[in-house]
C-alpha positions as a LaTeX table, in Angstrom:
\begin{tabular}{lrrr}
\hline
Residue & $x$ (\AA) & $y$ (\AA) & $z$ (\AA) \\
\hline
Met1 & 1.16 & 14.70 & 38.72 \\
Arg2 & 2.49 & 15.25 & 42.22 \\
Thr3 & 4.75 & 12.76 & 44.01 \\
Leu4 & 4.54 & 12.48 & 47.81 \\
Val5 & 5.97 & 10.27 & 50.52 \\
Ile6 & 5.02 & 10.12 & 54.18 \\
Gly7 & 6.60 & 7.80 & 56.69 \\
Cys8 & 8.77 & 7.16 & 59.70 \\
Asn9 & 12.05 & 5.36 & 60.26 \\
His10 & 14.37 & 4.29 & 63.05 \\
Arg11 & 15.51 & 7.90 & 63.54 \\
Thr12 & 12.08 & 9.51 & 63.82 \\
Ala13 & 10.09 & 6.82 & 65.63 \\
Pro14 & 11.01 & 4.25 & 68.29 \\
Val15 & 10.30 & 0.59 & 67.71 \\
Glu16 & 7.29 & 0.87 & 70.06 \\
Leu17 & 5.59 & 3.11 & 67.48 \\
Arg18 & 6.97 & 1.48 & 64.33 \\
Glu19 & 5.52 & $-1.87$ & 65.32 \\
Lys20 & 2.09 & $-0.29$ & 65.74 \\
Ile21 & 1.99 & 0.95 & 62.14 \\
Ala22 & 3.95 & $-1.86$ & 60.45 \\
Phe23 & 2.35 & $-3.92$ & 57.67 \\
Asp24 & 2.99 & $-7.55$ & 56.82 \\
Asp25 & 2.24 & $-8.59$ & 53.24 \\
Gly26 & $-1.39$ & $-9.44$ & 53.97 \\
Ala27 & $-2.06$ & $-6.16$ & 55.77 \\
Gly28 & $-0.21$ & $-4.32$ & 53.01 \\
Val29 & $-2.45$ & $-5.82$ & 50.31 \\
Arg30 & $-5.57$ & $-4.87$ & 52.29 \\
Ala31 & $-4.26$ & $-1.33$ & 52.85 \\
Leu32 & $-3.53$ & $-0.84$ & 49.15 \\
Ala33 & $-7.00$ & $-2.09$ & 48.26 \\
Arg34 & $-8.50$ & 0.48 & 50.65 \\
Phe35 & $-6.25$ & 3.16 & 49.16 \\
Arg36 & $-7.48$ & 2.34 & 45.66 \\
Glu37 & $-11.11$ & 2.52 & 46.81 \\
Arg38 & $-10.62$ & 5.82 & 48.62 \\
Phe39 & $-8.26$ & 7.60 & 46.21 \\
Gly40 & $-9.03$ & 5.99 & 42.87 \\
Ser41 & $-6.97$ & 8.31 & 40.66 \\
Ala42 & $-3.82$ & 8.11 & 42.82 \\
Glu43 & $-0.97$ & 5.58 & 42.69 \\
Ala44 & 0.63 & 4.09 & 45.82 \\
Val45 & 3.46 & 1.87 & 47.03 \\
Leu46 & 3.69 & 0.84 & 50.68 \\
Leu47 & 7.17 & 0.04 & 52.02 \\
Ser48 & 7.19 & $-1.56$ & 55.47 \\
Thr49 & 10.38 & $-3.01$ & 56.97 \\
Cys50 & 11.74 & $-3.44$ & 60.47 \\
Asn51 & 13.23 & 0.07 & 60.30 \\
Arg52 & 10.66 & 2.08 & 58.33 \\
Val53 & 7.07 & 2.42 & 57.20 \\
Glu54 & 6.59 & 4.65 & 54.14 \\
Leu55 & 3.72 & 5.38 & 51.78 \\
Tyr56 & 4.71 & 6.64 & 48.32 \\
Ile57 & 1.96 & 8.40 & 46.37 \\
Ala58 & 1.57 & 9.87 & 42.89 \\
Arg59 & $-1.64$ & 11.79 & 42.25 \\
Pro60 & $-3.08$ & 14.36 & 39.83 \\
Val61 & $-2.54$ & 18.00 & 40.73 \\
Gly62 & $-5.31$ & 19.19 & 43.01 \\
Asp63 & $-6.52$ & 15.67 & 43.82 \\
Ser64 & $-6.47$ & 13.65 & 47.02 \\
Pro65 & $-4.76$ & 12.54 & 49.07 \\
Ser66 & $-3.06$ & 15.55 & 50.57 \\
Ile67 & $-0.30$ & 14.92 & 53.08 \\
Ala68 & $-2.81$ & 15.30 & 55.93 \\
Glu69 & $-5.17$ & 12.83 & 54.24 \\
Ala70 & $-2.32$ & 10.36 & 53.68 \\
Ile71 & $-1.37$ & 10.55 & 57.37 \\
Ala72 & $-5.00$ & 9.99 & 58.34 \\
Phe73 & $-5.18$ & 7.01 & 55.98 \\
Leu74 & $-2.04$ & 5.44 & 57.45 \\
Ala75 & $-3.35$ & 5.93 & 60.99 \\
Asp76 & $-6.79$ & 4.59 & 60.06 \\
Cys77 & $-5.25$ & 1.37 & 58.75 \\
His78 & $-4.22$ & 0.62 & 62.34 \\
Ala79 & $-7.23$ & 2.16 & 64.11 \\
Leu80 & $-5.05$ & 4.99 & 65.47 \\
Ala81 & $-5.76$ & 8.69 & 65.72 \\
Pro82 & $-3.61$ & 10.73 & 63.28 \\
Ala83 & $-2.31$ & 12.80 & 66.19 \\
Arg84 & $-0.88$ & 9.61 & 67.70 \\
Ile85 & 1.64 & 9.22 & 64.85 \\
Ser86 & 1.94 & 12.57 & 63.07 \\
Ala87 & 4.73 & 13.96 & 65.26 \\
Asn88 & 6.96 & 11.03 & 64.30 \\
Leu89 & 6.30 & 11.19 & 60.56 \\
Tyr90 & 8.20 & 13.01 & 57.84 \\
Ser91 & 6.93 & 13.98 & 54.41 \\
Tyr92 & 8.56 & 14.89 & 51.12 \\
Glu93 & 7.12 & 16.18 & 47.88 \\
Asp94 & 8.17 & 16.02 & 44.23 \\
Val95 & 11.96 & 16.42 & 43.82 \\
Glu96 & 12.59 & 15.77 & 47.52 \\
Ala97 & 10.41 & 12.64 & 47.36 \\
Val98 & 12.46 & 11.37 & 44.40 \\
Arg99 & 15.72 & 12.05 & 46.22 \\
His100 & 14.44 & 10.34 & 49.38 \\
Leu101 & 13.43 & 7.14 & 47.55 \\
Phe102 & 16.80 & 6.95 & 45.79 \\
Arg103 & 18.51 & 7.26 & 49.19 \\
Val104 & 16.24 & 4.63 & 50.76 \\
Ala105 & 16.65 & 2.07 & 47.98 \\
Gly106 & 20.40 & 2.68 & 47.98 \\
Ser107 & 20.57 & 2.06 & 51.78 \\
Leu108 & 21.91 & 5.54 & 52.57 \\
Asp109 & 18.92 & 6.04 & 54.86 \\
Ser110 & 19.20 & 2.64 & 56.55 \\
Met111 & 20.16 & 2.02 & 60.16 \\
Val112 & 22.91 & $-0.21$ & 58.77 \\
Leu113 & 24.57 & 1.87 & 56.06 \\
Gly114 & 25.02 & $-0.13$ & 52.87 \\
Glu115 & 22.90 & $-3.10$ & 53.96 \\
Ser116 & 21.55 & $-5.20$ & 51.14 \\
Gln117 & 18.08 & $-6.17$ & 52.37 \\
Ile118 & 16.48 & $-2.79$ & 51.66 \\
Leu119 & 16.95 & $-3.18$ & 47.91 \\
Ala120 & 15.11 & $-6.51$ & 47.94 \\
Gln121 & 12.48 & $-5.07$ & 50.28 \\
Thr122 & 11.92 & $-2.07$ & 48.01 \\
Arg123 & 11.52 & $-4.34$ & 45.00 \\
Ala124 & 9.11 & $-6.58$ & 46.95 \\
Ala125 & 7.02 & $-3.55$ & 47.99 \\
Phe126 & 6.93 & $-2.37$ & 44.38 \\
Asp127 & 5.89 & $-5.81$ & 43.12 \\
Leu128 & 3.20 & $-6.07$ & 45.82 \\
Ala129 & 1.74 & $-2.70$ & 44.80 \\
Arg130 & 1.83 & $-3.69$ & 41.14 \\
Ala131 & $-0.14$ & $-6.84$ & 41.95 \\
Ala132 & $-2.59$ & $-4.77$ & 44.00 \\
Gly133 & $-3.17$ & $-2.46$ & 41.03 \\
Thr134 & $-1.94$ & 0.75 & 42.68 \\
Val135 & 1.10 & 1.34 & 40.45 \\
Gly136 & 0.66 & 3.49 & 37.36 \\
Pro137 & 3.08 & 5.11 & 34.92 \\
Arg138 & 4.42 & 7.66 & 37.43 \\
Leu139 & 5.43 & 5.29 & 40.22 \\
Glu140 & 6.46 & 2.62 & 37.70 \\
Gly141 & 9.10 & 4.95 & 36.28 \\
Leu142 & 10.16 & 6.26 & 39.69 \\
Phe143 & 10.67 & 2.86 & 41.32 \\
Gln144 & 12.38 & 1.35 & 38.29 \\
Gln145 & 14.84 & 4.24 & 38.37 \\
Ala146 & 15.33 & 3.91 & 42.15 \\
Leu147 & 16.18 & 0.20 & 41.83 \\
Ala148 & 18.66 & 0.94 & 39.04 \\
Val149 & 20.32 & 3.70 & 41.08 \\
Ala150 & 20.64 & 1.40 & 44.11 \\
Lys151 & 22.39 & $-1.26$ & 42.04 \\
Glu152 & 24.77 & 1.34 & 40.66 \\
Leu153 & 25.68 & 2.57 & 44.16 \\
His154 & 26.55 & $-0.95$ & 45.27 \\
Ser155 & 28.57 & $-1.76$ & 42.14 \\
Arg156 & 30.49 & 1.52 & 41.76 \\
Thr157 & 31.31 & 2.33 & 45.39 \\
Glu158 & 32.43 & 0.62 & 48.60 \\
Leu159 & 29.03 & 1.27 & 50.19 \\
Ala160 & 28.38 & $-2.45$ & 50.68 \\
Val161 & 31.89 & $-3.50$ & 51.66 \\
Gly162 & 32.03 & $-5.97$ & 54.55 \\
Arg163 & 29.08 & $-7.40$ & 56.51 \\
Leu164 & 26.62 & $-4.89$ & 57.91 \\
Ser165 & 23.14 & $-6.35$ & 57.47 \\
Val166 & 20.73 & $-6.45$ & 60.38 \\
Gly167 & 21.34 & $-10.19$ & 60.64 \\
Ser168 & 25.13 & $-9.89$ & 60.62 \\
Thr169 & 24.93 & $-7.06$ & 63.16 \\
Ala170 & 22.87 & $-9.30$ & 65.45 \\
Val171 & 25.55 & $-12.00$ & 65.12 \\
Asp172 & 28.28 & $-9.44$ & 65.82 \\
Leu173 & 26.43 & $-8.47$ & 69.02 \\
Ala174 & 26.42 & $-12.13$ & 70.08 \\
Arg175 & 30.16 & $-12.30$ & 69.36 \\
Gln176 & 30.73 & $-9.34$ & 71.69 \\
Val177 & 28.94 & $-11.18$ & 74.49 \\
Phe178 & 30.42 & $-14.66$ & 73.90 \\
Ser179 & 34.06 & $-15.14$ & 72.95 \\
Arg180 & 33.43 & $-18.56$ & 71.43 \\
Phe181 & 30.53 & $-20.27$ & 69.67 \\
Asp182 & 31.69 & $-23.86$ & 69.42 \\
Asp183 & 30.27 & $-24.68$ & 72.85 \\
Lys184 & 27.06 & $-22.67$ & 72.43 \\
Cys185 & 23.56 & $-23.63$ & 71.41 \\
Val186 & 22.01 & $-20.98$ & 69.14 \\
Leu187 & 18.29 & $-20.79$ & 68.43 \\
Met188 & 17.06 & $-18.98$ & 65.31 \\
Ile189 & 13.33 & $-18.15$ & 65.28 \\
Gly190 & 11.97 & $-17.29$ & 61.83 \\
Ala191 & 12.77 & $-18.52$ & 58.33 \\
Gly192 & 11.96 & $-15.46$ & 56.26 \\
Met193 & 14.36 & $-13.35$ & 54.22 \\
Ile194 & 16.18 & $-11.80$ & 57.20 \\
Gly195 & 16.13 & $-15.12$ & 59.05 \\
Lys196 & 17.78 & $-16.82$ & 56.10 \\
Leu197 & 20.53 & $-14.18$ & 55.91 \\
Thr198 & 21.08 & $-14.37$ & 59.66 \\
Leu199 & 21.43 & $-18.16$ & 59.46 \\
His200 & 24.21 & $-17.76$ & 56.89 \\
His201 & 26.14 & $-15.57$ & 59.34 \\
Leu202 & 25.46 & $-17.93$ & 62.24 \\
Leu203 & 26.73 & $-20.93$ & 60.28 \\
Asp204 & 29.96 & $-19.04$ & 59.59 \\
Met205 & 30.49 & $-18.94$ & 63.39 \\
His206 & 30.31 & $-22.78$ & 63.64 \\
Pro207 & 28.14 & $-22.97$ & 66.78 \\
Gly208 & 28.03 & $-26.18$ & 68.78 \\
Arg209 & 24.32 & $-26.55$ & 67.94 \\
Leu210 & 22.04 & $-24.51$ & 65.72 \\
Leu211 & 18.28 & $-24.85$ & 66.18 \\
Leu212 & 15.72 & $-23.43$ & 63.73 \\
Val213 & 12.10 & $-22.81$ & 64.68 \\
Asn214 & 9.45 & $-21.48$ & 62.33 \\
Arg215 & 5.67 & $-21.48$ & 62.55 \\
Thr216 & 5.55 & $-23.35$ & 59.22 \\
Glu217 & 7.80 & $-26.34$ & 59.87 \\
Ser218 & 8.02 & $-27.37$ & 56.21 \\
Arg219 & 9.50 & $-23.97$ & 55.35 \\
Ser220 & 12.21 & $-24.25$ & 58.01 \\
Ala221 & 12.99 & $-27.83$ & 56.91 \\
Glu222 & 13.35 & $-26.71$ & 53.30 \\
Leu223 & 15.61 & $-23.80$ & 54.30 \\
Ala224 & 17.74 & $-26.04$ & 56.51 \\
Gln225 & 18.19 & $-28.51$ & 53.67 \\
Arg226 & 19.28 & $-25.78$ & 51.23 \\
Leu227 & 21.78 & $-24.37$ & 53.73 \\
Arg228 & 23.25 & $-27.81$ & 54.45 \\
Leu229 & 24.36 & $-27.93$ & 50.82 \\
Arg230 & 26.50 & $-24.79$ & 51.31 \\
His231 & 27.73 & $-25.04$ & 54.89 \\
Val232 & 29.39 & $-27.63$ & 57.03 \\
Gly233 & 27.22 & $-28.09$ & 60.08 \\
Leu234 & 23.82 & $-29.44$ & 60.97 \\
Ile235 & 20.73 & $-27.29$ & 61.45 \\
Glu236 & 18.22 & $-28.93$ & 63.76 \\
Val237 & 14.61 & $-28.12$ & 62.80 \\
Val238 & 12.38 & $-27.80$ & 65.87 \\
Pro239 & 8.55 & $-27.74$ & 65.73 \\
Phe240 & 6.99 & $-24.44$ & 66.69 \\
Asp241 & 5.05 & $-26.02$ & 69.55 \\
Ala242 & 8.43 & $-27.00$ & 71.08 \\
Leu243 & 9.65 & $-23.37$ & 71.08 \\
Ile244 & 9.83 & $-23.05$ & 74.87 \\
Asp245 & 11.87 & $-26.24$ & 75.21 \\
Ala246 & 14.25 & $-24.91$ & 72.52 \\
Val247 & 14.70 & $-21.63$ & 74.42 \\
Val248 & 15.56 & $-23.63$ & 77.55 \\
Glu249 & 18.38 & $-25.36$ & 75.64 \\
Ala250 & 19.73 & $-22.25$ & 73.95 \\
Asp251 & 22.47 & $-19.85$ & 75.01 \\
Ile252 & 21.65 & $-17.36$ & 72.26 \\
Val253 & 18.24 & $-16.68$ & 70.70 \\
Ile254 & 17.81 & $-14.49$ & 67.61 \\
Ser255 & 14.21 & $-13.89$ & 66.58 \\
Cys256 & 12.80 & $-12.30$ & 63.43 \\
Thr257 & 9.37 & $-13.67$ & 62.60 \\
Gly258 & 6.52 & $-11.84$ & 60.91 \\
Ala259 & 4.17 & $-12.41$ & 63.86 \\
Ser260 & 1.75 & $-9.60$ & 64.67 \\
Ala261 & 2.06 & $-10.22$ & 68.44 \\
Pro262 & 4.95 & $-11.34$ & 70.69 \\
Ile263 & 5.73 & $-15.06$ & 70.64 \\
Leu264 & 7.78 & $-14.92$ & 73.86 \\
Thr265 & 5.78 & $-13.24$ & 76.60 \\
Ala266 & 6.16 & $-12.76$ & 80.34 \\
Asp267 & 3.67 & $-15.58$ & 80.84 \\
Asn268 & 5.17 & $-18.28$ & 78.62 \\
Phe269 & 8.73 & $-17.29$ & 79.58 \\
Ala270 & 8.13 & $-17.29$ & 83.34 \\
Gly271 & 9.44 & $-20.79$ & 84.04 \\
Ile272 & 12.37 & $-20.73$ & 81.63 \\
Pro273 & 15.12 & $-19.18$ & 83.83 \\
Ala274 & 14.61 & $-21.78$ & 86.56 \\
Arg275 & 14.59 & $-24.64$ & 84.05 \\
Arg276 & 17.90 & $-23.28$ & 82.74 \\
Arg277 & 19.27 & $-23.05$ & 86.29 \\
Tyr278 & 19.68 & $-19.32$ & 85.64 \\
Arg279 & 22.40 & $-19.70$ & 83.04 \\
Ser280 & 22.93 & $-16.48$ & 81.07 \\
Leu281 & 20.62 & $-16.17$ & 78.08 \\
Leu282 & 21.14 & $-13.65$ & 75.28 \\
Leu283 & 17.95 & $-12.68$ & 73.42 \\
Ile284 & 18.24 & $-10.58$ & 70.25 \\
Asp285 & 14.88 & $-9.49$ & 68.83 \\
Ile286 & 15.25 & $-8.03$ & 65.32 \\
Ala287 & 11.55 & $-8.31$ & 64.41 \\
Val288 & 9.10 & $-5.45$ & 63.94 \\
Pro289 & 6.56 & $-5.86$ & 65.47 \\
Arg290 & 8.71 & $-7.26$ & 68.26 \\
Asp291 & 8.71 & $-11.00$ & 68.92 \\
Ile292 & 9.70 & $-10.71$ & 72.59 \\
Glu293 & 7.90 & $-8.69$ & 75.24 \\
Pro294 & 10.25 & $-6.12$ & 76.87 \\
Ser295 & 9.36 & $-7.45$ & 80.34 \\
Val296 & 11.11 & $-10.74$ & 79.46 \\
Gly297 & 14.42 & $-8.88$ & 79.65 \\
Glu298 & 13.78 & $-8.00$ & 83.29 \\
Gln299 & 14.15 & $-11.59$ & 84.43 \\
Asp300 & 17.29 & $-12.87$ & 86.13 \\
Ser301 & 20.25 & $-13.79$ & 83.86 \\
Val302 & 18.35 & $-12.70$ & 80.73 \\
Phe303 & 19.82 & $-10.05$ & 78.44 \\
Leu304 & 17.38 & $-8.72$ & 75.83 \\
Tyr305 & 18.27 & $-6.47$ & 72.89 \\
Asn306 & 15.85 & $-5.17$ & 70.25 \\
Ile307 & 16.52 & $-3.82$ & 66.79 \\
Asp308 & 17.07 & $-0.25$ & 67.99 \\
Asp309 & 19.86 & $-1.47$ & 70.30 \\
Leu310 & 21.85 & $-2.67$ & 67.28 \\
Gln311 & 22.66 & 0.90 & 66.22 \\
Ala312 & 25.62 & 1.09 & 68.61 \\
Val313 & 26.99 & $-2.21$ & 67.32 \\
Thr314 & 27.12 & $-0.96$ & 63.75 \\
Glu315 & 29.21 & 2.12 & 64.53 \\
Ser316 & 32.51 & 0.24 & 64.66 \\
Asn317 & 31.88 & $-1.33$ & 61.24 \\
Leu318 & 31.11 & 1.77 & 59.22 \\
Ala319 & 34.40 & 3.56 & 58.52 \\
Arg320 & 34.99 & 2.40 & 54.92 \\
Arg321 & 31.34 & 2.68 & 54.05 \\
Arg322 & 31.19 & 6.25 & 55.29 \\
Gln323 & 34.03 & 7.12 & 52.94 \\
Ala324 & 31.76 & 6.04 & 50.09 \\
Val325 & 28.80 & 8.18 & 51.18 \\
Glu326 & 29.97 & 11.38 & 49.49 \\
Gln327 & 30.45 & 9.52 & 46.21 \\
Cys328 & 26.99 & 7.96 & 46.60 \\
His329 & 25.40 & 11.37 & 47.20 \\
Ala330 & 26.96 & 12.66 & 43.98 \\
Ile331 & 25.68 & 9.66 & 42.00 \\
Ile332 & 22.20 & 10.03 & 43.49 \\
Glu333 & 22.09 & 13.76 & 42.78 \\
Ser334 & 23.03 & 13.24 & 39.14 \\
His335 & 20.22 & 10.70 & 38.78 \\
Val336 & 17.73 & 12.94 & 40.59 \\
Ile337 & 18.51 & 15.80 & 38.20 \\
Glu338 & 18.29 & 13.52 & 35.16 \\
Phe339 & 15.01 & 11.97 & 36.33 \\
Val340 & 13.39 & 15.31 & 37.17 \\
Glu341 & 14.52 & 16.83 & 33.86 \\
Arg342 & 13.15 & 13.86 & 31.92 \\
Arg343 & 9.89 & 13.97 & 33.82 \\
Gly344 & 9.71 & 17.76 & 33.43 \\
Arg345 & 10.09 & 17.53 & 29.65 \\
Ala346 & 7.42 & 14.81 & 29.55 \\
Asp347 & 5.07 & 17.00 & 31.60 \\
Ile348 & 5.49 & 20.14 & 29.47 \\
Gly349 & 3.67 & 18.73 & 26.42 \\
Pro350 & 0.38 & 18.03 & 28.25 \\
Leu351 & 0.70 & 21.31 & 30.17 \\
Ala352 & 1.24 & 23.29 & 26.95 \\
Ala353 & $-1.84$ & 21.67 & 25.41 \\
Ala354 & $-3.90$ & 22.48 & 28.51 \\
Leu355 & $-2.74$ & 26.12 & 28.49 \\
His356 & $-3.54$ & 26.50 & 24.79 \\
Glu357 & $-6.98$ & 25.02 & 25.36 \\
His358 & $-7.57$ & 27.29 & 28.36 \\
Phe359 & $-6.67$ & 30.44 & 26.40 \\
Arg360 & $-8.64$ & 29.32 & 23.35 \\
Arg361 & $-11.65$ & 28.70 & 25.58 \\
Val362 & $-11.38$ & 32.22 & 26.98 \\
Gly363 & $-11.12$ & 33.55 & 23.42 \\
Arg364 & $-14.14$ & 31.51 & 22.27 \\
Asp365 & $-16.20$ & 32.72 & 25.22 \\
Glu366 & $-15.39$ & 36.34 & 24.42 \\
Trp367 & $-16.03$ & 35.75 & 20.71 \\
Glu368 & $-19.44$ & 34.26 & 21.43 \\
Arg369 & $-20.22$ & 37.15 & 23.78 \\
Ile370 & $-19.61$ & 39.88 & 21.15 \\
Leu371 & $-20.81$ & 37.89 & 18.13 \\
Pro372 & $-24.42$ & 39.15 & 18.40 \\
Lys373 & $-23.10$ & 42.72 & 18.20 \\
Leu374 & $-21.30$ & 42.02 & 14.92 \\
Glu375 & $-24.32$ & 41.27 & 12.76 \\
Ser376 & $-23.07$ & 43.67 & 10.10 \\
Ala377 & $-19.63$ & 42.00 & 9.90 \\
Ser378 & $-19.04$ & 39.95 & 6.80 \\
Pro379 & $-18.02$ & 36.26 & 7.01 \\
His380 & $-14.54$ & 37.30 & 5.89 \\
Asp381 & $-14.24$ & 39.84 & 8.73 \\
Arg382 & $-15.42$ & 37.29 & 11.25 \\
Glu383 & $-12.80$ & 34.83 & 10.01 \\
Leu384 & $-10.11$ & 37.51 & 10.38 \\
Ile385 & $-11.19$ & 38.14 & 13.97 \\
Glu386 & $-11.02$ & 34.40 & 14.76 \\
Gln387 & $-7.54$ & 34.20 & 13.23 \\
Met388 & $-6.46$ & 37.22 & 15.27 \\
Leu389 & $-7.68$ & 35.55 & 18.50 \\
His390 & $-5.73$ & 32.40 & 17.57 \\
Arg391 & $-2.52$ & 34.40 & 16.90 \\
Ile392 & $-2.88$ & 36.28 & 20.21 \\
Val393 & $-3.04$ & 32.97 & 22.09 \\
Gln394 & $-0.01$ & 31.63 & 20.20 \\
Lys395 & 2.06 & 34.77 & 20.87 \\
Leu396 & 1.05 & 34.99 & 24.54 \\
Leu397 & 2.17 & 31.41 & 25.17 \\
His398 & 5.15 & 31.06 & 22.84 \\
Asp399 & 7.86 & 32.71 & 24.96 \\
Pro400 & 6.72 & 31.35 & 28.37 \\
Leu401 & 6.57 & 27.78 & 27.04 \\
Asp402 & 9.96 & 28.17 & 25.32 \\
Arg403 & 11.47 & 29.27 & 28.63 \\
Leu404 & 9.75 & 26.37 & 30.39 \\
His405 & 11.39 & 23.95 & 27.93 \\
Asp406 & 14.75 & 25.57 & 28.70 \\
Arg407 & 14.10 & 25.22 & 32.41 \\
Ala408 & 13.47 & 21.49 & 31.95 \\
Asp409 & 17.13 & 21.07 & 31.01 \\
Gln410 & 18.04 & 22.82 & 34.26 \\
Gly411 & 15.73 & 20.66 & 36.38 \\
Ala412 & 13.53 & 23.64 & 37.35 \\
Ala413 & 10.58 & 23.05 & 35.04 \\
Phe414 & 8.53 & 21.08 & 37.54 \\
Thr415 & 8.19 & 23.88 & 40.08 \\
Gln416 & 7.32 & 26.47 & 37.45 \\
Ala417 & 4.89 & 24.10 & 35.75 \\
Glu418 & 3.14 & 23.63 & 39.09 \\
Thr419 & 2.92 & 27.42 & 39.46 \\
Leu420 & 1.33 & 27.74 & 36.01 \\
Arg421 & $-1.17$ & 25.01 & 36.84 \\
Ala422 & $-2.12$ & 26.80 & 40.05 \\
Leu423 & $-2.31$ & 30.28 & 38.41 \\
Phe424 & $-4.64$ & 29.09 & 35.65 \\
Asn425 & $-6.54$ & 26.59 & 37.82 \\
Leu426 & $-5.48$ & 23.61 & 35.71 \\
Asn427 & $-5.26$ & 20.04 & 36.92 \\
Asp428 & $-3.99$ & 16.84 & 35.35 \\
Arg429 & $-7.43$ & 15.93 & 34.02 \\
Asp430 & $-7.31$ & 19.08 & 31.85 \\
Glu431 & $-4.09$ & 17.83 & 30.22 \\
\hline
\end{tabular}
């Protein structure tokens, strides 16, 4: 089996592109169903967050999808031409794909180093793919190991010290703009996982008023009730159809819904500055796709930041976490080596059987070709010839397979096994 990953993140693609190829849960389920129909023998997990979109694939050697086919599939899910996104995508194979997933799940590849949401998001993506029927033994083992490695990084190092989630970074940005919160009205739009975490950080700032708007009002009311049990302070639940009125009242708006199109547009925002008498309004959009049209930020007394703008805010908070990075890399590398060795040893058995069968088939073909010319040979002689062919196969393969087993302990078996498969035109269905 081959393991592949293609994707983009906040370093390789701007938010304008990431939002075009992002998947909410519903779109993710539909995409995985299409993947299963198109590439039936392959496994897949789709990870889509505000900072990355990645497709993890395990497939038999020689089967689809190739990297080019995977890129075309990802583009097709959003009715885009592959050329529109390919320049912003990266791809990794086999050992590098394993290493990349361990880094992603452990938050070493996140915009906010050490943030905690990515672990939950990786688990959610894995669970979604399981439910969609696109996870088999290969990705099951890989993702289980990745989740275990991520937990180890957070428990053994200072990678997660302090507050550096996307939500807390958004709140820190608001703190840089406003010196005090007790006289401010803060509006939170969205009651999902990131919205919930952001609300915790906002409540710690003790704002004068805290409004919560969500498309499903019952969900925001339930969240507000749960948070009231842990924090001093009242969260006012506002109906979604009163969103514009809530923006008029607010000094700070943080938005992170799962909407597929902007909820604050140039049209519905047009009258807001005048209704506010042009008081300063800070808008922080941490959703992907974006909740607020960029043109909204061009209006008088409005200051709009999107998720890519938060990168600068995080820099001042990263010193202790960066000290932990080297230790994290060492932990990850040890787990990569262990995982690849374990997988290599597991792969050698089926490969050895396929090689033996391939050589025996060649021997049988040659035996059947010369058999008509050996009419005078006795049954005993024919049995001796068959035994000789069997011993030749055993001796030809004994030393190479022994060395391959040794290489498994050094983590190099996978590459050499792939070479053997290619040389003898074997694929996973032969094993």
